[in-house]
N, CA and C of each residue as an Amber inpcrd file, in Angstrom:
protein
   564
  -5.9800000  18.1770000   2.0420000  -5.3280000  17.4060000   3.0770000
  -4.6220000  16.2140000   2.4430000  -3.5420000  15.7800000   3.0690000
  -2.8090000  14.6010000   2.6360000  -2.7640000  13.6190000   3.7870000
  -2.5760000  12.3640000   3.4460000  -2.4840000  11.3260000   4.4710000
  -1.2000000  10.5370000   4.2520000  -0.6120000  10.1040000   5.3590000
   0.6210000   9.3310000   5.3190000   0.4700000   8.1260000   6.2250000
   1.1960000   7.0630000   5.9110000   1.1520000   5.8260000   6.6830000
   2.4570000   5.6750000   7.4350000   2.3710000   5.3720000   8.7500000
   3.6020000   5.1410000   9.5050000   3.8570000   3.6550000   9.6620000
   4.9920000   3.2980000  10.2520000   5.4020000   1.9070000  10.3740000
   4.4250000   1.0850000  11.2020000   3.6840000   1.7200000  12.0950000
   2.7090000   1.0140000  12.9280000   1.3950000   0.7810000  12.1900000
   1.2680000   1.3220000  10.9660000   0.0440000   1.1550000  10.2010000
  -0.9840000   2.2330000  10.4540000  -0.6170000   3.2990000  11.1870000
  -1.5370000   4.4020000  11.4410000  -1.5530000   5.3400000  10.2430000
  -2.7180000   5.8850000   9.9470000  -2.8310000   6.8920000   8.9010000
  -2.8090000   8.2590000   9.5820000  -1.8630000   9.0970000   9.2050000
  -1.7240000  10.4380000   9.7580000  -2.1930000  11.4260000   8.7040000
  -3.0620000  12.3270000   9.0930000  -3.6630000  13.2800000   8.1730000
  -3.0670000  14.6520000   8.4420000  -2.6710000  15.3470000   7.3880000
  -2.0430000  16.6520000   7.5460000  -2.5640000  17.6200000   6.4920000
  -2.5770000  18.8790000   6.8400000  -3.1080000  19.8900000   5.9320000
  -2.0150000  20.6250000   5.1540000  -0.8010000  20.6950000   5.6880000
   0.1970000  21.5540000   5.0560000   1.3980000  20.8330000   4.4720000
   1.6580000  19.6110000   4.8700000   2.8210000  18.8940000   4.3510000
   2.5790000  18.5620000   2.8840000   3.5740000  18.8230000   2.0490000
   3.4170000  18.6150000   0.6170000   4.0560000  17.3160000   0.1270000
   5.1320000  16.8630000   0.7840000   5.8540000  15.7040000   0.2690000
   6.1120000  14.6850000   1.3710000   6.4150000  13.4630000   0.9450000
   6.7790000  12.3970000   1.8710000   8.0410000  12.7760000   2.6420000
   9.0130000  13.3680000   1.9700000  10.2670000  13.7610000   2.6310000
  10.0130000  14.7770000   3.7440000   9.1170000  15.7400000   3.5000000
   8.7930000  16.7270000   4.5400000   8.1530000  16.0510000   5.7460000
   7.2710000  15.0940000   5.4840000   6.6020000  14.4000000   6.5850000
   7.5950000  13.5370000   7.3570000   8.5180000  12.8940000   6.6440000
   9.5230000  12.0690000   7.3130000  10.4780000  12.9130000   8.1480000
  10.6580000  14.1890000   7.7730000  11.4970000  15.0870000   8.5720000
  10.8410000  15.3730000   9.9180000   9.5140000  15.3080000   9.9580000
   8.7650000  15.5460000  11.1860000   8.6210000  14.2620000  11.9860000
   8.3750000  13.1540000  11.2890000   8.1340000  11.8680000  11.9380000
   8.8580000  10.7860000  11.1440000   9.9630000  10.2800000  11.6840000
  10.8050000   9.3130000  10.9790000  10.1150000   7.9660000  10.7810000
   8.9990000   7.7070000  11.4900000   8.3140000   6.4210000  11.3250000
   7.4010000   6.3930000  10.1040000   7.2330000   7.5290000   9.4210000
   6.3830000   7.5750000   8.2330000   7.0430000   6.7560000   7.1290000
   6.2630000   5.8570000   6.5130000   6.8180000   4.9920000   5.4750000
   6.3650000   5.3610000   4.0770000   5.1330000   5.9060000   3.9390000
   4.6690000   6.2430000   2.6000000   3.4670000   7.1760000   2.6490000
   3.2400000   7.8300000   1.5090000   2.0590000   8.6790000   1.3720000
   0.8890000   7.8120000   0.9360000  -0.2790000   8.0870000   1.4940000
  -1.5010000   7.4130000   1.0720000  -2.0300000   8.2250000  -0.1080000
  -2.0920000   7.6010000  -1.2680000  -2.4790000   8.3220000  -2.4680000
  -3.9930000   8.3750000  -2.6250000  -4.5090000   8.6010000  -3.7790000
  -5.8870000   8.9590000  -4.0860000  -6.9780000   8.3060000  -3.2450000
  -6.7650000   7.0980000  -2.7740000  -7.8130000   6.4020000  -2.0210000
  -8.2620000   7.1900000  -0.8020000  -7.4100000   8.0370000  -0.2700000
  -7.7460000   8.7530000   0.9580000  -8.7160000   9.9100000   0.7290000
  -8.7960000  10.4300000  -0.4570000  -9.5660000  11.6500000  -0.6870000
 -11.0180000  11.5270000  -0.2150000 -11.7100000  10.4660000  -0.6010000
 -13.0980000  10.2940000  -0.1990000 -13.2460000  10.1730000   1.3010000
 -12.3450000   9.4500000   1.9220000 -12.4020000   9.2810000   3.3710000
 -12.0910000  10.5980000   4.0720000 -11.0650000  11.2950000   3.6290000
 -10.6730000  12.5410000   4.2800000 -11.7950000  13.5710000   4.2050000
 -12.5360000  13.5710000   3.1110000 -13.6210000  14.5310000   2.9590000
 -14.7350000  14.2910000   3.9750000 -14.8720000  13.0580000   4.4760000
 -15.9330000  12.7350000   5.4240000 -15.5650000  13.0640000   6.8650000
 -14.2980000  13.3060000   7.1320000 -13.8700000  13.5780000   8.4950000
 -14.1550000  15.0340000   8.8380000 -14.7940000  15.2630000   9.9510000
 -15.0940000  16.6330000  10.3550000 -14.0800000  17.0910000  11.3920000
 -13.9060000  18.4000000  11.5770000 -12.9500000  18.8960000  12.5640000
 -13.2300000  18.3790000  13.9790000 -14.4900000  18.0720000  14.3040000
 -14.7800000  17.5660000  15.6450000 -14.2540000  16.1520000  15.8470000
 -13.9560000  15.4520000  14.7660000 -13.4270000  14.0910000  14.8630000
 -11.9070000  14.0570000  14.9020000 -11.2740000  15.2170000  14.7460000
  -9.8290000  15.2620000  14.6030000  -9.1720000  16.0060000  15.7550000
  -7.9880000  15.5780000  16.0980000  -7.1740000  16.2600000  17.0950000
  -6.1290000  17.0620000  16.3260000  -5.9570000  18.3070000  16.7100000
  -5.0550000  19.2220000  16.0060000  -3.6940000  19.2390000  16.7000000
  -2.6270000  19.1590000  15.9400000  -1.2630000  19.2250000  16.4720000
  -0.4680000  20.2230000  15.6470000   0.4990000  20.8210000  16.2450000
   1.4560000  21.6250000  15.4910000   2.8300000  21.0430000  15.7650000
   3.5730000  20.8110000  14.7160000   4.9280000  20.2910000  14.8390000
   5.8380000  21.1780000  14.0100000   7.0750000  21.2180000  14.3770000
   8.0450000  21.9830000  13.6140000   8.8860000  21.0120000  12.8040000
   9.0170000  21.2920000  11.5160000   9.8330000  20.4280000  10.6700000
  11.3000000  20.7450000  10.9010000  12.1540000  19.9600000  10.2680000
  13.5980000  20.1310000  10.4280000  14.0980000  21.5040000  10.0310000
  13.4090000  22.1820000   9.0920000  13.8680000  23.5010000   8.6600000
  13.1980000  24.6380000   9.4480000  12.4410000  24.2830000  10.4910000
  11.8310000  25.2960000  11.3400000  10.4440000  25.7160000  10.9370000
   9.9560000  25.2630000   9.7710000   8.6120000  25.6540000   9.3530000
   7.5670000  24.8680000  10.1450000   6.4080000  25.4770000  10.2940000
   5.3310000  24.8860000  11.0730000   4.5030000  23.9610000  10.1920000
   4.1890000  22.7790000  10.7150000   3.3670000  21.8190000   9.9840000
   2.1240000  21.5470000  10.8130000   0.9590000  21.7530000  10.2080000
  -0.3010000  21.4520000  10.8810000  -0.5840000  19.9730000  10.6940000
  -0.9920000  19.3130000  11.7390000  -1.1370000  17.8690000  11.7060000
  -2.4150000  17.4770000  12.4280000  -3.1970000  16.5940000  11.8440000
  -4.4230000  16.1150000  12.4660000  -4.3550000  14.5980000  12.6230000
  -4.8490000  14.0800000  13.7420000  -5.0370000  12.6390000  13.8930000
  -6.4190000  12.4150000  14.4900000  -6.9450000  11.2240000  14.3030000
  -8.2740000  10.9390000  14.8370000  -8.2630000  10.8940000  16.3530000
  -9.2930000  11.4370000  16.9710000  -9.4810000  11.3390000  18.4140000
 -10.0340000   9.9440000  18.7000000  -9.5300000   9.3120000  19.7350000
  -9.9710000   7.9760000  20.0950000 -11.2520000   8.0630000  20.9160000
 -12.4070000   8.0130000  20.2400000 -13.7080000   8.0440000  20.9010000
 -14.5110000   6.8480000  20.4170000 -15.2470000   6.1850000  21.3180000
 -16.0420000   5.0360000  20.8830000 -16.9980000   5.3590000  19.7430000
 -17.5620000   6.5600000  19.7280000 -18.5160000   6.9020000  18.6710000
 -17.8350000   7.0730000  17.3130000 -16.5180000   7.0790000  17.3030000
 -15.7750000   7.2150000  16.0480000 -15.2510000   5.8710000  15.5430000
 -15.7170000   4.7670000  16.1330000 -15.2340000   3.4440000  15.7530000
 -15.4050000   3.1950000  14.2540000 -16.5250000   3.5830000  13.6860000
 -16.7550000   3.3620000  12.2520000 -15.7270000   4.1110000  11.4070000
 -15.4290000   5.3600000  11.7700000 -14.4070000   6.1220000  11.0400000
 -13.0370000   5.4810000  11.2100000 -12.7270000   5.0600000  12.4280000
 -11.4310000   4.4350000  12.6870000 -11.2980000   3.1130000  11.9260000
 -12.4020000   2.3930000  11.7740000 -12.3830000   1.1570000  10.9820000
 -12.0680000   1.4750000   9.5220000 -12.6940000   2.5460000   8.9840000
 -12.4190000   2.9190000   7.5900000 -10.9490000   3.2970000   7.4170000
 -10.3910000   3.9820000   8.3840000  -8.9810000   4.3650000   8.3030000
  -8.0830000   3.1320000   8.4020000  -8.4230000   2.1900000   9.2710000
  -7.6410000   0.9520000   9.3890000  -7.7240000   0.1700000   8.0790000
  -8.9280000   0.0890000   7.4850000  -9.0770000  -0.5760000   6.1870000
  -8.2130000   0.0940000   5.1240000  -8.1940000   1.4130000   5.1180000
  -7.3850000   2.1670000   4.1720000  -5.9000000   1.8390000   4.3540000
  -5.4420000   1.7950000   5.5900000  -4.0470000   1.4610000   5.8650000
  -3.7160000   0.0520000   5.3810000  -4.6400000  -0.8850000   5.5430000
  -4.4360000  -2.2590000   5.0620000  -4.3350000  -2.2600000   3.5410000
  -5.2140000  -1.5220000   2.8680000  -5.1590000  -1.4370000   1.4000000
  -3.8480000  -0.8250000   0.9250000  -3.3990000   0.2220000   1.5950000
  -2.1390000   0.8740000   1.2160000  -0.9810000  -0.1020000   1.3820000
  -0.9650000  -0.8410000   2.4820000   0.1090000  -1.8210000   2.7130000
   0.0590000  -2.9290000   1.6640000  -1.1400000  -3.3990000   1.3160000
  -1.2660000  -4.4330000   0.2780000  -0.6720000  -3.9400000  -1.0390000
  -0.9970000  -2.7080000  -1.4130000  -0.4660000  -2.1470000  -2.6570000
   1.0530000  -1.9650000  -2.5930000   1.5630000  -1.6080000  -1.4140000
   3.0160000  -1.4490000  -1.2560000   3.7260000  -2.7950000  -1.4330000
   3.1420000  -3.8570000  -0.9050000   3.7400000  -5.1910000  -1.0650000
   3.7270000  -5.5920000  -2.5370000   2.6070000  -5.3640000  -3.2110000
   2.5130000  -5.6910000  -4.6340000   3.5250000  -4.8820000  -5.4390000
   3.7070000  -3.6110000  -5.0690000   4.6450000  -2.7380000  -5.8020000
   6.0870000  -3.2230000  -5.7180000   6.4060000  -4.0570000  -4.7230000
   7.7620000  -4.5990000  -4.6110000   8.0760000  -5.5850000  -5.7320000
   7.0430000  -6.0990000  -6.4120000   7.2370000  -7.0160000  -7.5210000
   7.4660000  -8.4390000  -7.0570000   7.9530000  -9.2810000  -7.9840000
   8.2510000 -10.6700000  -7.6390000   9.6310000 -11.0340000  -8.1650000
  10.2270000 -12.0530000  -7.5530000  11.5910000 -12.4520000  -7.9000000
  11.5620000 -13.7840000  -8.6380000  12.3430000 -13.8290000  -9.7200000
  12.5630000 -15.0590000 -10.4860000  14.0190000 -15.0600000 -10.9180000
  14.7330000 -16.1170000 -10.6220000  16.1600000 -16.2400000 -10.9920000
  16.9550000 -15.0180000 -10.5580000  16.7680000 -14.6140000  -9.3310000
  17.4530000 -13.4810000  -8.6780000  17.1210000 -12.1130000  -9.2890000
  16.2040000 -12.0710000 -10.2240000  15.7870000 -10.8130000 -10.8480000
  14.3900000 -10.4460000 -10.3390000  14.1420000  -9.1470000 -10.1650000
  12.8440000  -8.6800000  -9.6940000  12.0530000  -8.1180000 -10.8730000
  10.7810000  -8.5460000 -10.9610000   9.9040000  -8.1380000 -12.0430000
   8.7380000  -7.3340000 -11.4760000   8.2920000  -6.3570000 -12.2260000
   7.2480000  -5.4320000 -11.7840000   5.8830000  -6.1070000 -11.6940000
   5.0960000  -5.6140000 -10.7380000   3.6860000  -5.9770000 -10.6290000
   2.8110000  -4.7180000 -10.6850000   3.3020000  -3.6850000 -11.3680000
   2.4910000  -2.4780000 -11.5490000   1.2350000  -2.8550000 -12.3290000
   0.2680000  -1.9600000 -12.3790000  -0.9600000  -2.2570000 -13.1220000
  -0.6390000  -2.5780000 -14.5810000   0.2460000  -1.8030000 -15.1760000
   0.6230000  -2.0430000 -16.5690000   1.3040000  -3.3990000 -16.7140000
   2.1980000  -3.7240000 -15.7860000   2.8930000  -5.0120000 -15.8430000
   1.9240000  -6.1700000 -15.6800000   0.9120000  -6.0100000 -14.8110000
  -0.0740000  -7.0850000 -14.6290000  -0.8360000  -7.3420000 -15.9290000
  -1.1640000  -6.2740000 -16.6530000  -1.8260000  -6.4390000 -17.9500000
  -0.9080000  -7.1770000 -18.9110000   0.3900000  -6.8130000 -18.9040000
   1.3510000  -7.5010000 -19.7690000   1.4660000  -8.9820000 -19.4090000
   1.4590000  -9.3050000 -18.1040000   1.5450000 -10.7170000 -17.6910000
   0.3100000 -11.4870000 -18.1460000  -0.8590000 -10.8640000 -18.0750000
  -2.0760000 -11.5200000 -18.5640000  -1.9790000 -11.7800000 -20.0680000
  -1.4440000 -10.7970000 -20.7960000  -1.2490000 -10.9640000 -22.2410000
  -0.2640000 -12.0710000 -22.5590000   0.8180000 -12.1450000 -21.8020000
   1.7950000 -13.2280000 -22.0160000   1.1550000 -14.5870000 -21.7550000
   0.3230000 -14.6430000 -20.7060000  -0.3430000 -15.9000000 -20.3730000
  -1.2770000 -16.3160000 -21.5080000  -2.0200000 -15.3630000 -22.0470000
  -2.9620000 -15.6680000 -23.1260000  -2.2580000 -16.0520000 -24.4250000
  -1.0520000 -15.5200000 -24.6490000  -0.3540000 -15.7260000 -25.9270000
   0.8860000 -16.6040000 -25.8180000   1.0510000 -17.3100000 -24.7260000
   2.3020000 -18.0520000 -24.5040000   2.5640000 -19.1290000 -25.5570000
   1.5200000 -19.6220000 -26.2170000   1.7190000 -20.6580000 -27.2330000
   2.2330000 -20.1020000 -28.5580000   2.1970000 -18.7940000 -28.7310000
   2.6440000 -18.2090000 -30.0000000   3.8990000 -17.3530000 -29.8590000
   4.5350000 -17.3950000 -28.7010000   5.7540000 -16.6150000 -28.4700000
   6.9460000 -17.3330000 -29.1000000   7.8420000 -16.5460000 -29.6760000
   9.0780000 -17.0860000 -30.2500000  10.1500000 -17.0200000 -29.1650000
  10.8400000 -18.1420000 -28.9460000  11.8310000 -18.2590000 -27.8570000
  13.2370000 -18.0970000 -28.3840000  14.1520000 -17.5510000 -27.6130000
  13.9600000 -16.9470000 -26.2950000  13.1900000 -15.6330000 -26.4090000
  12.5950000 -15.2360000 -25.2880000  11.7010000 -14.0740000 -25.2300000
  12.2230000 -13.1270000 -24.1520000  12.3740000 -11.8500000 -24.4740000
  12.9120000 -10.8920000 -23.5040000  11.8090000 -10.1520000 -22.7660000
  12.0350000 -10.0190000 -21.4440000  11.1360000  -9.2880000 -20.5570000
  12.0070000  -8.3220000 -19.7560000  11.4840000  -7.1520000 -19.4640000
  12.2300000  -6.1830000 -18.6480000  12.0110000  -6.4630000 -17.1650000
  13.0890000  -6.3010000 -16.3930000  12.9910000  -6.4040000 -14.9400000
  12.4470000  -5.0910000 -14.3980000  12.2210000  -5.0350000 -13.0970000
  11.6520000  -3.8360000 -12.4760000  12.5790000  -2.6320000 -12.6580000
  13.8930000  -2.8940000 -12.7950000  14.8480000  -1.7980000 -13.0050000
  15.2440000  -1.6610000 -14.4790000  14.3420000  -2.1350000 -15.3680000
  14.4730000  -1.9630000 -16.8250000  15.6730000  -2.6900000 -17.4340000
  16.1060000  -3.7730000 -16.8230000  17.1510000  -4.6130000 -17.4050000
  16.4720000  -5.7260000 -18.2140000  17.0970000  -6.1390000 -19.3070000
  16.5350000  -7.2000000 -20.1390000  16.7900000  -8.5590000 -19.4840000
  15.7780000  -9.4080000 -19.4900000  15.9020000 -10.7770000 -19.0010000
  15.3750000 -11.6930000 -20.0990000  16.1360000 -12.7070000 -20.4310000
  15.7650000 -13.6230000 -21.4960000  15.0830000 -14.8600000 -20.9110000
  13.8210000 -15.0540000 -21.2850000  13.0640000 -16.2430000 -20.8720000
  13.3530000 -17.3240000 -21.9020000  13.8490000 -18.4690000 -21.4250000
  14.3340000 -19.5100000 -22.3310000  13.2260000 -20.2400000 -23.0830000
  12.1200000 -20.5290000 -22.3870000  11.0990000 -21.3620000 -23.0260000
   9.7460000 -21.1680000 -22.3520000   8.7430000 -21.8510000 -22.8630000
   7.3810000 -21.7090000 -22.3590000   7.2610000 -22.1870000 -20.9130000
   7.9870000 -23.2120000 -20.5360000   7.9240000 -23.7170000 -19.1610000
   8.4190000 -22.6550000 -18.1780000   9.5130000 -21.9740000 -18.5240000
  10.0190000 -20.9140000 -17.6490000   9.0160000 -19.7700000 -17.5730000
   8.4230000 -19.4090000 -18.7150000   7.4230000 -18.3400000 -18.7110000
   6.2320000 -18.7250000 -17.8360000   5.7900000 -19.9760000 -17.9280000
   4.6570000 -20.4110000 -17.1120000   4.9890000 -20.3190000 -15.6270000
   6.2180000 -20.6800000 -15.2630000   6.6500000 -20.5460000 -13.8670000
   6.5730000 -19.0890000 -13.4320000   7.0430000 -18.1870000 -14.2790000
   7.0060000 -16.7550000 -13.9610000   5.5670000 -16.2610000 -13.8370000
   4.6950000 -16.7060000 -14.7180000   3.2830000 -16.3050000 -14.6670000
   2.6510000 -16.7960000 -13.3630000   2.9490000 -18.0420000 -12.9920000
   2.4040000 -18.5970000 -11.7440000   2.8850000 -17.8130000 -10.5320000
   4.1750000 -17.4770000 -10.5080000   4.7260000 -16.6950000  -9.3930000
   4.1030000 -15.3000000  -9.3780000   3.8940000 -14.7230000 -10.5540000
   3.2380000 -13.4090000 -10.6660000   1.8820000 -13.4260000  -9.9810000
   1.0390000 -14.4150000 -10.3420000  -0.3080000 -14.4780000  -9.7590000
  -0.2610000 -14.7290000  -8.2600000   0.5930000 -15.6320000  -7.8160000
   0.7020000 -15.9470000  -6.3870000   1.1760000 -14.7320000  -5.6040000
   2.1880000 -14.0410000  -6.1190000   2.7420000 -12.8730000  -5.4320000
   1.7350000 -11.7360000  -5.3800000   0.9870000 -11.5430000  -6.4540000
  -0.0210000 -10.4740000  -6.4900000  -1.1960000 -10.7970000  -5.5740000
  -1.6260000 -12.0400000  -5.5750000  -2.8140000 -12.4210000  -4.7990000
  -2.5640000 -12.5120000  -3.2990000  -1.3630000 -12.8980000  -2.8870000
  -1.0940000 -13.1280000  -1.4610000  -1.3980000 -11.9100000  -0.5830000
  -0.9180000 -10.7000000  -0.9140000  -1.2500000  -9.5630000  -0.0520000
  -2.7260000  -9.1800000  -0.1000000  -3.3960000  -9.4610000  -1.2130000
  -4.8240000  -9.1640000  -1.2990000  -5.6170000 -10.1210000  -0.4070000
  -5.2220000 -11.3880000  -0.3970000  -5.9020000 -12.3850000   0.4400000
  -5.6470000 -12.1090000   1.9160000  -4.3810000 -11.8480000   2.2670000
  -4.0790000 -11.5660000   3.6770000  -4.7080000 -10.2410000   4.1050000
  -4.7660000  -9.2760000   3.2000000  -5.4220000  -7.9960000   3.5000000
  -6.9130000  -8.1840000   3.7350000  -7.5390000  -9.0430000   2.9410000
  -8.9700000  -9.3100000   3.1210000  -9.2330000  -9.9480000   4.4770000
  -8.3440000 -10.8230000   4.9270000  -8.4950000 -11.4460000   6.2440000
  -8.3680000 -10.3920000   7.3500000  -7.4010000  -9.4920000   7.2070000
  -7.2560000  -8.4130000   8.1850000  -8.4960000  -7.5130000   8.1960000
  -9.0100000  -7.1960000   7.0080000 -10.1860000  -6.3330000   6.9230000
 -11.4180000  -7.0160000   7.5130000 -11.4900000  -8.3420000   7.4250000
 -12.5980000  -9.0700000   8.0690000 -12.5030000  -8.9230000   9.5840000
 -11.2740000  -8.9550000  10.1140000 -11.0790000  -8.7390000  11.5520000
 -11.4710000  -7.3250000  11.9420000 -11.1390000  -6.3630000  11.0940000
 -11.5230000  -4.9710000  11.3480000 -13.0450000  -4.8560000  11.3920000
 -13.7080000  -5.4600000  10.4320000 -15.1720000  -5.3940000  10.3820000
 -15.8040000  -6.0310000  11.6160000 -15.1660000  -7.0800000  12.1460000
 -15.7080000  -7.7930000  13.3010000 -15.4510000  -7.0750000  14.6310000
 -14.5120000  -6.1290000  14.6440000 -14.1750000  -5.4290000  15.8860000
 -15.3800000  -4.6260000  16.3790000 -15.6630000  -4.7410000  17.6720000
 -16.8070000  -4.0150000  18.2400000 -16.3810000  -2.9080000  19.1930000
 -15.0810000  -2.8490000  19.5150000 -14.5650000  -1.7960000  20.3910000
 -13.2790000  -1.2460000  19.7950000 -12.8860000  -0.0590000  20.2600000
 -11.6310000   0.5280000  19.8050000 -10.4500000  -0.3470000  20.2200000
 -10.5220000  -0.9420000  21.3970000  -9.4380000  -1.8120000  21.8680000
  -9.2680000  -3.0130000  20.9420000 -10.3790000  -3.6200000  20.5240000
 -10.3000000  -4.7340000  19.5750000  -9.6960000  -4.2720000  18.2540000
 -10.0990000  -3.0950000  17.8060000  -9.5660000  -2.5530000  16.5540000
  -8.0730000  -2.2830000  16.6750000  -7.6570000  -1.7010000  17.7960000
  -6.2340000  -1.4020000  18.0140000  -5.3840000  -2.6630000  18.0840000
  -5.9920000  -3.7830000  18.4840000  -5.2500000  -5.0400000  18.5940000
  -4.9500000  -5.6510000  17.2260000  -5.6000000  -5.1640000  16.1840000
  -5.3700000  -5.6800000  14.8230000  -4.1650000  -4.9550000  14.2430000
  -3.0720000  -5.6810000  14.0980000  -1.8110000  -5.1180000  13.6100000
  -1.4630000  -5.7700000  12.2700000  -1.1760000  -4.9580000  11.2920000
  -0.7710000  -5.4440000   9.9860000   0.7410000  -5.6540000  10.0020000
   1.1690000  -6.8960000  10.1640000   2.6040000  -7.2040000  10.2640000
   3.1670000  -7.7280000   8.9370000   2.4180000  -7.5870000   7.8770000
   2.9010000  -8.1300000   6.5930000   4.1040000  -7.3640000   6.1080000
């Protein structure tokens, strides 16, 4: 099974759709595929917890689609799915990178390790120092002060969606009814 996130923050679970493009052909509000994090959660969902739908894609092929049934006894499962959607959105915001001097720099896992290394070694860097932008263009950092500004923006940009996501997840944990859970909207 695969899971996809729509613009409203709902996680849609499907058995036959293979790609994001195929899912978007069925539902234009789909924004991204939920990657590996969904596997453990999806394995815990039983057919009795899911509503079955059949939709036809743009090319006429049939797509099997499952969504959670809204039952009070499923609040715990729905909370896990809402938490998953919040995590996916946090990662999507981080993946957008950060901007410095009109250039966008990556915040991928590899890039974050590189930023930590630059921070640890900033006193031994020879200036000017070149860094690649998110689209692999060279950017010349003039001096240590500029690098420190970039490092600070890196940490702030990376941490902000994690902090706001944690606040949303605290609201999810505090919800005692499906209506309270549904009222929690991730507008980041």
